[in-house]
C-alpha positions as CSV (number, residue, x, y, z in Angstrom):
1,M,0.0,0.0,0.0
2,P,1.6,3.3,-1.0
3,V,2.1,5.7,1.8
4,T,0.2,8.4,-0.2
5,E,-3.0,6.5,0.5
6,I,-2.7,6.9,4.2
7,D,-5.0,9.6,5.6
8,L,-3.7,11.1,8.9
9,S,-6.6,13.4,9.5
10,A,-7.9,11.0,12.2
11,V,-4.8,11.1,14.3
12,R,-5.6,12.0,17.9
13,V,-3.3,14.3,19.9
14,V,-2.9,13.6,23.6
15,N,-1.2,16.2,25.8
16,L,1.1,14.4,28.2
17,P,1.8,15.7,31.7
18,V,5.6,15.8,31.1
19,S,8.0,15.9,28.2
20,G,10.2,13.0,27.2
21,P,12.1,11.4,24.4
22,S,10.4,10.6,21.1
23,V,8.8,7.2,21.1
24,L,7.2,4.9,18.5
25,A,4.8,2.6,20.2
26,C,3.5,-0.2,18.0
27,G,0.4,-1.3,19.8
28,A,-1.1,-4.8,20.1
29,W,-2.8,-7.3,17.8
30,L,-6.5,-6.5,17.9
31,K,-7.7,-3.0,17.0
32,N,-4.1,-2.1,16.4
33,T,-3.0,1.5,16.5
34,V,0.4,3.1,16.6
35,C,1.6,6.1,18.6
36,L,4.3,8.6,18.1
37,S,5.4,11.0,20.8
38,Q,7.4,14.2,20.7
39,G,8.0,16.5,23.7
40,N,4.8,16.4,25.7
41,Q,2.5,15.4,22.9
42,A,1.5,11.9,21.8
43,Y,0.0,11.3,18.4
44,L,-2.3,8.2,18.2
45,S,-3.3,6.8,14.8
46,A,-6.8,5.8,13.9
47,V,-7.5,2.1,14.3
48,I,-5.5,0.1,11.7
49,G,-7.3,-3.2,12.3
50,D,-6.6,-6.7,13.5
51,L,-3.1,-7.7,12.4
52,S,-4.1,-11.2,11.3
53,S,-4.5,-9.9,7.7
54,V,-1.7,-9.0,5.3
55,E,-3.6,-5.9,4.4
56,A,-3.6,-4.7,8.0
57,R,0.1,-5.4,8.3
58,K,0.9,-3.4,5.2
59,K,-1.3,-0.6,6.4
60,M,0.5,-0.5,9.7
61,D,3.9,-0.3,7.9
62,A,2.5,2.6,5.8
63,V,1.0,4.4,8.7
64,V,4.2,4.4,10.7
65,A,6.2,5.7,7.7
66,E,3.7,8.4,6.9
67,M,3.3,9.6,10.6
68,C,7.1,9.8,11.0
69,L,7.3,11.8,7.7
70,Q,4.4,14.2,8.2
71,L,5.0,14.8,11.9
72,D,8.8,15.1,11.3
73,I,9.6,12.7,14.2
74,V,12.6,10.4,14.5
75,P,11.8,7.9,17.2
76,E,14.5,7.5,19.9
77,I,12.8,4.5,21.6
78,I,10.6,1.8,20.2
79,A,7.9,0.1,22.4
80,H,5.9,-3.0,21.8
81,D,3.7,-5.6,23.4
82,L,5.2,-8.4,25.5
83,H,3.9,-11.0,23.1
84,P,6.8,-12.1,20.9
85,E,4.6,-13.5,18.0
86,F,2.5,-10.3,17.4
87,Y,3.3,-8.7,14.1
88,S,3.5,-5.4,15.9
89,T,6.2,-6.8,18.1
90,M,8.2,-8.2,15.2
91,F,7.8,-4.9,13.3
92,A,9.0,-2.9,16.3
93,R,12.1,-5.1,16.8
94,N,13.0,-4.9,13.1
95,F,12.4,-1.1,13.0
96,A,14.6,-0.6,16.0
97,A,17.4,-2.9,14.8
98,S,17.6,-1.2,11.4
99,R,18.1,2.1,13.2
100,C,20.1,0.9,16.2
101,K,17.4,2.2,18.6
102,P,16.5,0.7,22.0
103,V,13.3,-1.3,22.4
104,I,11.0,-1.7,25.4
105,A,8.5,-4.6,25.8
106,V,5.4,-3.5,27.7
107,Q,3.0,-5.8,29.4
108,H,-0.5,-5.5,27.9
109,H,-2.5,-4.7,31.0
110,H,0.1,-2.3,32.3
111,A,-0.4,-0.4,29.0
112,H,-4.1,-0.3,29.4
113,V,-3.8,1.3,32.8
114,A,-1.0,3.6,31.6
115,A,-3.2,4.8,28.7
116,V,-5.8,6.1,31.1
117,C,-3.2,7.7,33.2
118,A,-1.7,9.4,30.2
119,E,-5.0,10.7,29.0
120,H,-5.8,12.2,32.4
121,G,-2.3,13.5,33.1
122,V,-1.8,11.3,36.2
123,T,1.8,10.9,37.3
124,E,1.3,9.7,40.8
125,P,1.0,5.9,41.7
126,V,-2.4,4.3,41.0
127,V,-4.2,1.1,41.6
128,G,-5.0,-0.2,38.1
129,L,-7.9,-2.4,37.2
130,A,-7.6,-3.9,33.8
131,L,-10.4,-6.1,32.4
132,D,-10.3,-7.5,28.9
133,G,-10.3,-10.6,26.7
134,V,-6.6,-11.5,26.8
135,G,-3.1,-10.2,27.0
136,L,0.2,-12.0,27.6
137,G,1.2,-11.7,31.3
138,S,4.7,-11.3,32.6
139,D,4.5,-15.0,33.7
140,L,3.7,-15.8,30.0
141,S,0.2,-17.0,30.8
142,P,-3.0,-15.3,29.4
143,W,-4.1,-12.5,31.7
144,G,-7.3,-10.5,31.4
145,G,-8.7,-9.7,34.9
146,E,-5.9,-7.8,36.7
147,L,-5.3,-5.6,39.7
148,L,-2.1,-3.7,39.4
149,Y,0.0,-1.3,41.4
150,V,1.4,1.2,38.9
151,D,3.9,3.9,39.3
152,D,6.6,5.6,37.1
153,S,9.0,2.7,37.6
154,G,6.7,0.0,36.4
155,F,3.9,-2.2,37.8
156,Q,3.3,-5.0,40.3
157,R,0.5,-7.5,39.9
158,I,-1.3,-7.4,43.2
159,G,-4.3,-9.5,42.4
160,H,-6.2,-11.3,39.6
161,L,-9.4,-13.1,38.8
162,A,-9.5,-16.8,39.5
163,K,-8.2,-18.7,36.6
164,L,-10.4,-20.9,34.3
165,P,-9.1,-23.4,31.8
166,L,-9.3,-22.7,28.1
167,P,-10.2,-26.1,26.6
168,G,-8.7,-26.1,23.2
169,G,-6.7,-23.0,23.8
170,D,-7.6,-20.0,21.6
171,R,-10.6,-21.9,20.3
172,A,-12.3,-21.3,23.6
173,A,-12.3,-17.6,22.9
174,Q,-14.5,-18.2,19.9
175,E,-16.8,-20.8,21.5
176,P,-18.4,-19.7,24.8
177,W,-19.8,-23.2,25.4
178,R,-16.3,-24.4,26.0
179,M,-15.9,-21.9,28.8
180,A,-19.2,-23.1,30.2
181,A,-17.8,-26.6,30.0
182,A,-14.8,-25.5,32.0
183,V,-17.1,-24.3,34.8
184,L,-18.9,-27.6,34.8
185,A,-15.6,-29.4,35.0
186,R,-14.5,-27.3,37.9
187,A,-17.8,-28.2,39.7
188,G,-17.1,-31.9,39.2
189,R,-19.8,-32.2,36.6
190,S,-17.8,-33.1,33.5
191,D,-20.4,-35.9,32.8
192,E,-23.0,-33.2,32.1
193,I,-21.0,-31.5,29.3
194,E,-22.3,-33.7,26.4
195,K,-25.8,-33.4,27.7
196,R,-25.7,-29.6,28.1
197,F,-24.2,-29.0,24.7
198,P,-25.6,-31.8,22.4
199,A,-25.2,-29.6,19.2
200,Q,-21.5,-29.3,19.8
201,L,-19.7,-32.2,18.1
202,A,-16.5,-31.5,20.1
203,A,-18.3,-31.8,23.4
204,P,-16.9,-35.3,24.2
205,S,-13.3,-34.3,23.4
206,V,-13.7,-31.1,25.4
207,A,-14.9,-33.0,28.4
208,A,-11.9,-35.4,28.0
209,M,-9.5,-32.4,27.7
210,L,-10.8,-30.9,30.9
211,Q,-10.7,-34.2,32.8
212,R,-7.1,-34.9,31.8
213,N,-6.0,-31.3,31.8
214,I,-4.7,-31.5,28.2
215,N,-4.5,-28.4,26.0
216,C,-6.2,-26.4,28.7
217,P,-4.1,-23.3,29.5
218,R,-5.5,-21.3,32.3
219,T,-6.6,-17.6,32.1
220,S,-7.6,-14.9,34.5
221,S,-9.6,-13.2,31.7
222,M,-12.8,-11.2,32.5
223,G,-13.8,-11.7,28.8
224,R,-13.8,-15.4,29.2
225,L,-15.8,-15.1,32.4
226,F,-18.5,-13.4,30.4
227,D,-18.2,-16.2,27.8
228,A,-18.7,-18.8,30.5
229,A,-21.9,-17.1,31.7
230,A,-23.2,-16.7,28.2
231,G,-22.6,-20.4,27.5
232,L,-24.2,-21.5,30.8
233,L,-27.3,-19.4,30.1
234,G,-27.6,-20.6,26.5
235,V,-27.2,-17.0,25.2
236,N,-24.4,-17.6,22.8
237,M,-22.6,-20.8,22.0
238,V,-20.3,-19.7,19.1
239,Q,-19.2,-16.2,18.5
240,A,-19.3,-14.6,15.0
241,H,-17.1,-11.7,16.2
242,E,-15.1,-10.6,19.2
243,A,-17.2,-9.9,22.4
244,Q,-20.5,-11.0,20.8
245,A,-21.4,-13.0,23.9
246,A,-20.5,-10.2,26.3
247,V,-22.5,-7.7,24.3
248,A,-25.5,-10.0,24.3
249,L,-25.4,-10.3,28.1
250,Q,-25.1,-6.6,28.5
251,Q,-28.1,-6.0,26.3
252,L,-30.2,-8.5,28.3
253,A,-29.2,-6.8,31.5
254,E,-30.2,-3.4,30.1
255,Q,-33.4,-4.9,29.0
256,Y,-34.2,-6.2,32.5
257,G,-33.0,-3.3,34.5
258,P,-31.3,-3.2,37.9
259,E,-31.1,-6.4,40.0
260,D,-29.5,-7.3,43.3
261,A,-26.1,-9.0,43.4
262,L,-26.1,-12.7,44.3
263,E,-25.5,-13.1,48.0
264,N,-22.1,-14.8,48.5
265,G,-21.6,-14.8,44.8
266,Y,-17.8,-14.4,45.0
267,L,-14.9,-14.7,47.4
268,V,-11.5,-13.2,47.8
269,T,-8.7,-15.6,48.7
270,E,-5.7,-15.1,50.9
271,D,-3.5,-14.4,47.8
272,N,-6.0,-11.7,46.7
273,T,-7.6,-13.8,43.9
274,L,-11.1,-12.7,43.2
275,D,-13.2,-15.8,42.5
276,F,-16.6,-15.6,40.9
277,F,-17.1,-19.4,40.9
278,P,-20.1,-19.3,43.3
279,L,-21.8,-17.0,40.7
280,L,-21.0,-19.3,37.8
281,S,-22.1,-22.3,39.8
282,Y,-25.4,-20.6,40.5
283,L,-25.9,-19.9,36.7
284,A,-25.1,-23.5,36.0
285,S,-27.4,-25.0,38.6
286,N,-30.5,-22.7,39.1
287,Q,-33.1,-24.0,36.7
288,S,-35.5,-21.0,37.4
289,I,-33.1,-18.6,35.7
290,K,-33.6,-20.4,32.4
291,R,-37.1,-18.9,32.4
292,D,-35.8,-15.3,32.9
293,I,-32.4,-15.1,31.3
294,A,-32.5,-11.3,31.3
295,R,-32.8,-11.2,35.0
296,A,-29.9,-13.7,35.3
297,A,-27.8,-11.4,33.1
298,S,-28.6,-8.5,35.3
299,K,-27.8,-10.4,38.5
300,F,-24.5,-11.5,36.8
301,H,-23.5,-7.9,36.2
302,A,-24.6,-6.7,39.6
303,T,-22.5,-9.5,41.3
304,L,-19.4,-8.6,39.2
305,S,-19.7,-4.9,40.1
306,T,-20.1,-5.7,43.8
307,G,-17.2,-8.1,43.9
308,L,-14.9,-5.9,41.9
309,A,-15.7,-2.9,44.0
310,E,-14.9,-4.7,47.3
311,W,-11.7,-6.1,45.7
312,V,-10.5,-2.6,44.5
313,L,-11.4,-0.9,47.8
314,Q,-9.4,-3.4,49.8
315,A,-6.4,-2.7,47.6
316,V,-6.5,1.1,47.7
317,R,-6.8,0.9,51.5
318,R,-3.9,-1.6,51.8
319,Y,-1.6,0.5,49.6
320,R,-2.9,3.8,50.9
321,I,-3.6,5.1,47.4
322,T,-6.4,7.4,46.5
323,R,-6.2,7.0,42.7
324,L,-7.8,4.2,40.6
325,A,-7.3,3.9,36.9
326,M,-9.5,1.4,34.9
327,G,-8.9,0.3,31.4
328,G,-9.5,-2.6,29.0
329,G,-12.2,-3.6,26.5
330,C,-14.6,-4.8,29.2
331,F,-15.2,-1.2,30.2
332,H,-17.1,-0.7,27.0
333,N,-19.9,-2.5,28.9
334,R,-22.0,0.4,30.3
335,V,-23.8,-1.8,32.8
336,L,-20.6,-3.2,34.3
337,L,-18.8,0.2,34.3
338,Q,-21.7,2.2,35.8
339,G,-22.5,-0.5,38.4
340,L,-18.9,-0.5,39.5
341,M,-18.6,3.3,39.6
342,N,-21.8,3.5,41.7
343,K,-20.5,0.9,44.2
344,L,-17.1,2.7,44.5
345,K,-18.6,6.2,44.9
346,N,-21.2,5.0,47.5
347,S,-18.5,3.3,49.6
348,S,-16.9,4.9,52.7
349,S,-13.8,5.6,50.6
350,G,-15.8,7.1,47.7
351,D,-15.3,10.7,48.9
352,V,-11.5,10.5,48.7
353,L,-11.0,8.1,45.8
354,S,-10.3,9.6,42.4
355,I,-11.4,7.3,39.6
356,Y,-10.0,7.6,36.1
357,T,-11.6,5.9,33.1
358,A,-11.2,6.2,29.3
359,R,-12.4,9.6,28.2
360,N,-11.6,10.5,24.5
361,I,-9.5,7.4,23.8
362,P,-11.5,4.1,23.9
363,P,-10.7,1.6,26.8
364,D,-10.0,-1.3,24.4
365,D,-6.8,-2.4,22.6
366,S,-6.8,0.7,20.4
367,A,-5.4,2.5,23.5
368,V,-2.5,0.1,24.1
369,A,-0.1,2.1,21.9
370,L,-0.7,5.2,23.9
371,G,0.0,3.3,27.1
372,Q,3.2,1.8,25.7
373,A,4.5,5.3,24.7
374,W,3.7,6.8,28.1
375,I,5.5,3.9,29.9
376,A,8.5,4.2,27.6
377,I,8.8,7.9,28.3
378,Q,8.6,7.3,32.1
379,K,11.2,4.6,32.0
380,R,13.7,6.8,30.1
381,R,13.0,9.8,32.3
382,G,13.5,7.7,35.4
């Protein structure tokens, strides 16, 4: 794709709270964007697309070239996602090597939180809540429901959602019934998987995978938690596009209206893992909810909001921090976001807690490049 075809009119400018070296941040995989910084300004491209296609990869190449040319920026540092197999990571490393520039690998959820901090000009330490589908963790496992302590020197993972197996690996992200099967297996009900999902030809093999723990990487993803609920409720068995199941649950909850959280629907373990298995078990076992799925969807959201709020408030008190930054694609969900905000603001700490969420930049992976750039600037300044 010739660079002359690239329209930069949709580039968004973010004023950063401090100046730093020029950075090229190459974003993630889904909803890829790139970010260039100079001085105290960051320039975030429009969404290039998912980097699974050759067309999107060529477009990314062209966007980087045209932004550097038109903005007259020569990057001093190159930042990329932690995942070594992303095209954006390989591009960043090749770009840096050809110019003898340093590279910085940035953990995905750290970048989500940093993007919110950059947009709001927050330089002080924050507790970060990152909720999305997936991102490679620093332990090389798939993360997606993370509680982080973030300051200008980096981040510390201080909590995460309880992990669920992904039967079939990445395939589970496209087929919510597999996540529902994982819940049944955890409950000791693997023998029900074939009966619950008779239309799924892979049900017997999935049940066997779960029983033998074969090809079942474990994830802390909030996105997969939504998938499990959708599968258990029969809302969505196979997704035609990303987050289809989660959006369907949100729409059902909006249709029903407010509902009380499930009593004892979650627990927080000694190692600060937030476990919603009691809620999922309820969805799997309560036959009455099948007659009112919209109510079940609303109760699901209310329980998530209640559990997340308690978890976050414990962290801000423990670390004596009054700032909370929340990012990740799950915060597109208005019911989840508003429910969580209400719980936090109505708490005893609500009057002193400053809460930062995505404002002009979306909370999803299109913000990752901005977060990468901000982290690279802070590391170099430090």
